[in-house]
MARBABA-181989 format. One record per residue: residue number from 1; residue in three letters; x, y, z negated of N, C-alpha, C, O in turn. Coordinates in Angstrom, 1 decimal, padded with zeros to 4 digits. Each point is the difference from the previous one (the first is absolute). Layout:
<recs>
NUM,Ala,X,Y,Z,X,Y,Z,X,Y,Z,X,Y,Z
...
</recs>
This chain:
<recs>
1,Met,004.2,019.9,-007.7,-000.5,-000.4,001.4,000.3,-001.5,000.1,001.1,-000.5,-000.2
2,Ala,-002.1,-000.2,000.6,000.1,-001.5,000.3,000.8,-000.3,001.2,000.1,000.9,000.9
3,Lys,000.3,-002.1,-000.8,000.8,-000.4,001.2,-000.9,-001.0,000.8,-000.5,-000.9,-000.5
4,Val,000.4,001.2,001.8,-000.8,-000.8,000.9,001.0,-000.9,000.9,000.9,000.6,000.6
5,Glu,-001.2,-001.8,-000.6,000.8,-001.0,000.8,-001.0,-000.7,000.9,-001.0,-000.5,-000.4
6,Ile,001.4,000.3,001.7,-000.8,-000.7,000.9,000.8,-001.3,000.5,001.1,000.2,000.4
7,Val,-001.7,-001.3,-000.6,000.7,-001.3,000.3,000.3,000.1,001.5,-000.8,000.4,000.8
8,Arg,002.0,-000.9,-000.4,000.4,000.1,001.4,-000.9,-000.6,001.0,-000.3,000.5,001.1
9,Ser,-000.3,-001.7,-001.4,-000.9,-000.7,000.9,-001.3,000.8,000.2,-000.5,000.1,001.1
10,Leu,000.1,000.6,-002.1,-001.2,000.9,000.1,000.3,001.2,000.8,-000.8,000.4,000.9
11,Leu,002.0,000.2,-001.1,000.4,001.2,000.8,000.0,-000.4,001.5,-000.4,000.8,000.8
12,Glu,001.0,-001.9,-000.5,000.1,-000.4,001.4,-001.4,-000.3,000.6,-000.3,000.4,001.2
13,Glu,-000.6,-001.0,-002.0,-001.4,-000.2,000.5,-000.7,001.3,000.2,-000.8,000.1,001.0
14,Ile,001.0,000.9,-001.9,-000.7,001.3,000.2,000.5,000.6,001.3,-000.8,000.6,000.8
15,Lys,002.2,-000.6,-000.6,000.5,000.7,001.2,-000.5,-000.7,001.3,-000.2,000.6,001.0
16,Lys,000.1,-001.9,-001.1,-000.4,-000.8,001.2,-001.5,000.3,000.3,-000.4,000.2,001.2
17,Lys,-000.4,-000.2,-002.2,-001.5,000.1,000.2,-000.4,001.5,000.3,-000.8,000.2,000.8
18,Phe,001.4,000.7,-001.5,-000.5,001.4,000.1,000.9,000.9,000.8,-000.4,001.1,000.4
19,Lys,001.6,-001.6,000.0,000.9,000.8,000.9,000.2,001.4,-000.4,000.5,000.3,-001.1
20,Gly,-001.0,000.7,001.8,000.2,001.4,-000.2,-000.7,000.5,-001.3,000.4,001.0,-000.6
21,Glu,-001.4,-001.7,000.2,-000.8,000.4,-001.2,000.6,-000.5,-001.3,-000.4,000.4,-001.0
22,Ser,001.5,-001.2,001.2,000.5,-000.7,-001.2,000.6,001.1,-001.0,000.0,-000.3,-001.2
23,His,000.5,001.4,001.7,000.5,001.0,-001.0,-001.1,000.6,-000.9,000.3,000.3,-001.1
24,Lys,-001.5,-000.2,001.6,-001.2,000.4,-000.9,-000.2,-001.0,-001.1,-000.2,000.4,-001.1
25,Ile,000.3,-001.7,001.4,-000.2,-001.0,-001.0,001.1,000.0,-001.0,-000.3,-000.1,-001.2
26,Ile,001.5,000.2,001.7,001.1,000.1,-001.0,000.0,001.2,-000.9,000.3,-000.1,-001.1
27,Asp,-000.7,001.3,001.7,-000.2,001.2,-000.8,-001.1,-000.2,-001.1,000.1,000.4,-001.1
28,Leu,-001.2,-001.1,001.5,-001.1,-000.3,-000.9,000.6,-000.9,-001.2,-000.3,000.3,-001.1
29,Met,001.1,-001.3,001.5,000.5,-000.8,-001.1,001.0,000.7,-000.9,-000.1,-000.1,-001.2
30,Glu,000.9,001.0,001.8,001.0,000.7,-000.8,-000.7,001.1,-000.8,000.6,000.6,-000.9
31,Ser,-001.9,-000.2,001.2,-000.7,001.0,-000.8,-000.2,-000.6,-001.4,-000.3,000.8,-000.9
32,Leu,000.4,-002.1,000.7,-000.1,-000.5,-001.4,001.1,000.4,-000.9,-000.1,-000.1,-001.2
33,Glu,001.3,000.5,001.8,001.0,000.5,-000.9,-000.4,001.2,-000.8,000.3,000.1,-001.2
34,Glu,-001.2,000.8,001.8,-000.5,001.1,-000.7,-001.3,-000.3,-000.8,-000.2,000.6,-001.1
35,Asn,-000.5,-001.5,001.6,-001.3,-000.4,-000.7,-000.1,-001.5,-000.1,-000.7,-000.6,000.8
36,Pro,001.4,000.0,-001.8,000.0,-001.5,-000.1,-001.3,-000.6,-000.4,-000.2,-001.2,000.0
37,His,-000.8,002.0,-000.5,-001.3,-000.5,-000.4,-000.9,-000.2,001.2,-001.1,-000.5,-000.1
38,Lys,001.5,000.9,001.3,-000.8,-000.2,001.2,-000.1,-001.4,000.4,000.8,-000.8,-000.4
39,Gly,-001.9,000.4,001.0,-000.3,-001.4,000.4,-001.0,-000.6,-000.8,-000.3,000.4,-001.2
40,Lys,-000.3,-001.5,001.7,-001.1,-000.7,-000.7,000.6,-001.3,-000.6,000.6,-000.8,000.7
41,Pro,-000.8,000.7,-002.0,000.5,-001.3,-000.6,-000.8,-001.2,000.4,-001.3,000.1,000.0
42,Ile,001.9,-001.2,000.4,-000.7,-001.1,000.4,000.4,-001.3,-000.7,-000.7,-001.0,000.2
43,Gly,001.6,001.1,-001.1,000.4,-001.2,-000.7,001.2,000.2,-001.0,000.6,001.1,000.1
44,Asn,-000.4,-002.1,-001.0,001.1,000.1,-000.9,000.5,-001.4,-000.3,-000.8,-000.9,-000.3
45,Val,002.1,000.7,000.4,000.6,-001.3,-000.2,001.1,000.2,-001.0,001.1,000.6,000.4
46,Gly,-001.2,-001.0,-001.6,001.1,000.1,-001.0,000.5,001.4,-000.2,001.2,000.1,-000.1
47,Gly,-002.0,000.9,000.1,000.4,001.4,-000.2,000.4,000.7,001.2,000.3,001.2,000.0
48,Ile,-000.3,-001.9,001.2,000.3,000.6,001.3,-001.3,000.4,000.6,-000.8,-000.9,000.2
49,Leu,000.6,002.1,000.1,-001.2,000.6,000.5,000.1,-000.1,001.5,001.0,000.4,000.6
50,Ile,-002.1,-000.9,000.1,-000.1,000.0,001.4,-001.0,001.0,000.4,-001.1,000.1,-000.5
51,Lys,001.5,000.8,001.4,-000.9,001.1,000.5,000.0,000.1,001.5,000.9,-000.6,000.6
52,Glu,-001.9,001.3,-000.1,000.0,000.1,001.5,-000.2,001.5,000.3,-000.6,000.8,-000.7
53,Leu,001.2,-000.5,001.9,-000.1,001.4,000.5,-000.6,-000.2,001.4,000.5,-000.8,000.8
54,Arg,-001.5,001.6,-000.5,-000.6,-000.2,001.3,000.4,001.0,001.1,000.4,001.2,-000.3
55,Tyr,-000.3,-001.7,001.5,000.2,000.9,001.1,-000.9,-000.5,001.1,000.2,-001.1,000.6
56,Glu,-001.2,001.9,-000.2,-001.1,-000.4,000.9,-000.5,-001.4,-000.4,-000.5,-000.1,-001.2
57,Ser,000.5,-000.9,002.0,-000.6,-001.3,-000.4,001.1,-001.0,-000.6,-000.3,-001.1,-000.2
58,Phe,001.5,001.6,000.0,001.1,-000.8,-000.5,000.2,000.3,-001.5,-000.2,001.1,-000.5
59,Arg,000.7,-002.2,-000.2,000.3,000.1,-001.4,001.5,-000.3,-000.2,000.5,-001.0,000.6
60,Phe,000.2,001.8,-001.4,001.4,-000.3,-000.3,000.1,-000.3,-001.5,-000.5,000.8,-000.8
61,Tyr,001.0,-001.9,000.5,000.0,-000.5,-001.4,001.4,000.3,-000.6,001.0,-000.3,000.6
62,Phe,-001.0,000.7,-001.8,001.2,000.2,-000.8,-000.1,-000.5,-001.4,-001.1,-000.1,-000.5
63,Ile,002.2,-000.2,-000.1,000.1,-000.5,-001.3,000.8,001.0,-000.9,000.9,000.7,000.5
64,Thr,-001.2,-000.6,-001.7,000.7,000.9,-000.9,-000.2,-000.5,-001.5,-000.8,-000.9,-000.2
65,Asp,001.4,001.5,-000.7,-000.1,-000.3,-001.4,-001.3,000.6,-000.6,-000.1,001.2,-000.1
66,Gly,-000.8,-002.1,-000.1,-001.3,000.4,-000.5,000.0,000.7,-001.3,-000.8,000.9,-000.3
67,Phe,001.7,-001.2,-000.6,000.1,000.6,-001.3,000.4,001.4,000.1,-000.5,000.9,-000.7
68,Lys,001.5,-000.6,001.5,000.5,001.4,000.2,-001.1,000.9,000.6,-000.2,001.1,-000.5
69,Ile,-000.4,-001.6,001.5,-001.1,000.8,000.7,-001.1,000.3,-001.0,-000.5,001.1,000.0
70,Lys,000.2,-002.0,-000.8,-001.2,000.2,-000.9,000.4,000.9,-001.2,-000.8,000.8,-000.4
71,Leu,002.0,-000.9,-000.1,000.3,000.7,-001.3,000.8,001.3,000.2,-000.1,000.8,-000.9
72,Leu,000.8,-000.7,002.0,000.9,001.2,000.1,-000.6,001.1,000.8,-000.9,-000.2,000.9
73,Glu,001.3,001.4,-001.2,-000.5,001.2,000.7,000.8,000.1,001.3,001.1,-000.7,000.2
74,Lys,-001.6,001.4,000.8,000.6,000.2,001.3,001.5,000.4,-000.1,000.8,-000.5,000.7
75,Glu,-000.5,001.4,-001.6,001.4,000.5,-000.2,000.9,-001.1,-000.5,001.3,000.1,000.2
76,Asp,-001.8,-001.1,-000.9,000.8,-001.0,-000.6,000.3,-001.2,000.8,000.6,-001.0,-000.4
77,Leu,-001.2,001.0,001.6,000.1,-001.2,000.9,001.2,000.0,000.9,000.0,-000.5,001.1
78,Ser,001.1,001.2,-001.5,001.2,000.1,000.9,000.7,-001.3,000.3,000.6,-000.1,001.1
79,Asp,-000.7,-000.9,-002.0,000.6,-001.3,000.3,-000.9,-001.0,000.5,000.3,-001.2,000.0
80,Leu,-001.5,001.6,000.4,-001.0,-000.9,000.6,000.3,-000.4,001.4,000.3,000.9,000.8
81,Leu,-000.3,-002.2,-000.5,000.2,-000.5,001.3,-001.3,-000.4,000.6,-000.7,-000.8,-000.6
82,Ile,000.4,001.3,001.8,-001.2,-000.4,000.7,000.4,-000.7,001.2,000.7,000.5,000.9
83,Lys,-001.1,-001.8,-000.7,000.5,-000.8,001.1,-001.1,-000.4,000.9,-000.9,-000.8,-000.4
84,Phe,000.9,001.3,001.6,-001.0,-000.4,001.0,000.4,-001.4,000.6,001.1,-000.2,000.4
85,Val,-002.1,-000.7,-000.4,000.4,-001.4,000.3,-000.8,-000.6,001.2,000.6,-000.8,000.7
86,Lys,-001.8,001.2,-000.5,-000.8,-000.6,001.1,-001.0,001.0,000.6,-000.2,001.1,-000.6
87,Met,-000.4,-001.4,001.7,-001.0,000.8,000.6,-001.1,-001.0,000.6,000.3,-001.1,000.3
88,Ser,-001.5,001.6,-000.2,-001.1,-000.8,000.6,-001.0,000.9,000.6,000.0,001.2,-000.2
89,Asp,-000.8,-001.7,001.1,-001.2,000.7,000.4,-001.2,-000.5,-000.9,000.3,-000.9,-000.9
90,Lys,-001.5,001.4,001.1,-001.1,-000.3,-001.0,-000.3,-001.5,000.0,-000.3,-000.5,-001.1
91,Lys,000.4,-000.2,002.2,-000.5,-001.4,000.1,001.0,-000.9,-000.8,-000.4,-001.1,-000.5
92,Asp,001.7,001.4,000.4,001.0,-000.8,-000.6,000.3,000.4,-001.5,000.9,-000.5,-000.6
93,Gln,-001.7,001.5,000.2,000.3,000.6,-001.3,000.1,-001.0,-001.2,001.0,000.0,-000.7
94,Gln,-002.0,-000.8,000.5,000.0,-000.9,-001.1,001.1,-001.1,000.1,000.6,-000.3,-001.0
95,Lys,-000.3,-000.1,002.2,001.0,-001.0,000.2,001.4,000.5,-000.4,000.8,-000.6,-000.6
96,Ile,-000.5,001.9,001.0,001.3,000.6,-000.3,000.1,000.3,-001.5,001.0,-000.2,-000.6
97,Ile,-002.1,000.6,000.0,000.0,000.3,-001.5,000.3,-001.4,-000.7,000.8,000.0,-001.0
98,Asp,-001.5,-001.0,001.4,000.3,-001.3,-000.7,001.4,-000.5,000.2,000.6,-000.6,-000.8
99,Glu,000.0,000.9,002.0,001.3,-000.4,000.3,001.0,000.8,-000.9,001.0,-000.6,-000.5
100,Ile,-001.2,001.9,000.4,000.9,000.8,-000.9,-000.1,-000.6,-001.4,001.1,-000.1,-000.7
101,Lys,-002.3,-000.1,000.2,-000.1,-000.6,-001.4,000.7,-001.3,-000.2,000.6,-000.2,-001.0
102,His,-000.8,-000.7,002.0,000.7,-001.3,000.0,001.5,000.2,-000.1,000.7,-000.7,-000.8
103,Ile,-000.1,001.5,001.7,001.4,000.3,000.0,000.5,000.5,-001.3,001.0,-000.4,-000.6
104,Leu,-001.8,001.4,000.0,000.4,000.5,-001.3,000.0,-001.0,-001.1,000.9,-000.1,-000.9
105,Arg,-001.9,-000.8,000.9,-000.1,-001.0,-001.0,001.1,-001.0,000.1,000.5,-000.5,-001.1
106,Val,-000.2,000.0,002.3,000.9,-001.1,000.2,001.5,000.5,000.0,000.8,-000.6,-000.7
107,Phe,-000.5,001.7,001.4,001.3,000.4,000.2,000.4,001.3,-000.7,001.2,000.2,-000.3
108,Gly,-002.2,000.7,000.0,000.3,001.3,-000.6,000.3,001.0,001.0,000.0,-000.3,001.2
109,Glu,000.1,001.6,-001.6,000.1,001.0,001.0,001.3,000.0,000.8,000.1,000.7,001.0
110,Gln,000.9,-001.4,-001.5,001.3,000.0,000.8,-000.2,-000.7,001.3,000.9,000.2,000.9
111,Lys,-001.9,-001.0,-000.7,-000.2,-000.7,001.3,-000.3,001.0,001.1,000.2,-000.3,001.2
112,Phe,-000.7,001.5,-001.5,-000.3,001.0,001.0,001.3,000.8,000.2,000.2,001.0,-000.6
113,Glu,000.6,-001.4,001.6,001.2,000.7,000.3,000.0,000.5,001.4,000.9,000.6,000.5
</recs>
């Protein structure tokens, strides 16, 4: 089973924006523990795969090890870390994707804390 981590700033943003509905979104994110192949791939930076998960008109972006997702079976992904880092609506989608790629290129995934 994969491990899902949500960056603190994103968690606070979700709770602020969605209030009572935030538990549905968090449950959706945590469903990746059972099915880590879920989500649409949108980019790759140095072996780190960027994917998105949709909820209504919002997108939630997460990063993970692209090599493990591609090569290992579901049962072998026990040490896989899936880290949710940003969210956007449809109009800001490309800006956020570019921002995530820039942060990964310049600072690496440790910058998402």
